N, C-alpha and C positions, 0 to 999 in steps of 0.2 A: 174589801173596800180599800182602794189604794191610798197611799199617804197623802197625795195631793187633794183627793176628795175629802179625806178626814180634816185636813187643814182648812179647806173651804167651808166645811160645816162649822168648824170652830169660829171662823171669821164671821159667817152669817149669823151665828148665834150671838156673838158679841155685838154685832151691829144692830140686830133687830130684837134680840131677847129670845130666850128659849121658848117662851110661851107663844111666840109668833112664828116659829119655824116648824114646818111639817116635812118630814123626809118621805119621799115617794120612791119606792124600790121597783125594779123591773127585772131582777135576775130570773133566770130560767129554772133554777133548782131550789128546792126547799131549804136544803142545808146552807147554801151560800146566802140565801135571803135571810135566814135566821142569824147567821154570823153578822151580816150587815145591820140587821135590826138590833142585835145585841150591842154592836159597836156604837150606834148613835143613842142608845138608851143607857147602857151600863158601862160603856167603855170598851175599847178594843181588846177582845179576849186573847189575841195573839201577843199583846204587849209590844207591838212593833211600830205602831204609828202614833201620831199626835194625840189620838183619843185614848191611848193606853192609860188606864186608871182615871179617866175623866167621865164620870157618869152624868151625861147631859140630860137624860130623862126625856128626850124629844119624842114628840108624836111621830110614829112611823107606820106606814102602810105600804102594801104591795099593790101595784096597779090592778091586779086581778081580784082583789078582795071585793066582796059584795058592797061594802060601804063606799068604796071608791067608784065602782061601776054605777051605782045609783046616783052619785053626785055629778057624773059627767054626761054631757049631751050624748044620747044614744048613737047618733050618726058619727060623731067624732070618735067615740069609744070603739065602735065597730070598725071604723077605718084604720085607727091607730093600734088597736089592741086585739081586735077580733081574731085574727089568724093565730096570734101568739096564744090566746086564751084556749083555742081548740087543741093545741098540742102540749100544753103544760099540765102538770098535776096541780090544778087550782086548789083543791082541798088541802093537799099537803103543804103547799106554799102558804096559804092563808092561815092554816093551823100553826105553822112554825113562826110566822111573823107575829101573829096574835099572842102567842106564848110570851114573847119578849116584851111586846107592847103592854100586856096585862101585868107582867111582873115588874117592869122597870120604868115605863113611861110615867112622867109626872104631869104631862099635858095631853089634851085631846084636841082633835081637829074639829 
């Protein structure tokens, strides 16, 4: 997660409150999605960005997780995510993001 996005997340959290912010990920790899999930929940693990040492505890989901898919209009989901869902390792991504959400998130969507 680049430094600009990290700062934007801080700004949105300050503006709306952490309990009102849900981070939606869309990365193609489980490991990268896990690092992004850890960053917005427990702080930047690379200690390189504005979220270094900042455990926001935000709710975080990946677009291919079942909870998200069920909450989105099926036609829109199919149009916007369907092709991506077919080529990604949905189980690995979901497991990785859920691991950080369960361990560090203070809020739920």
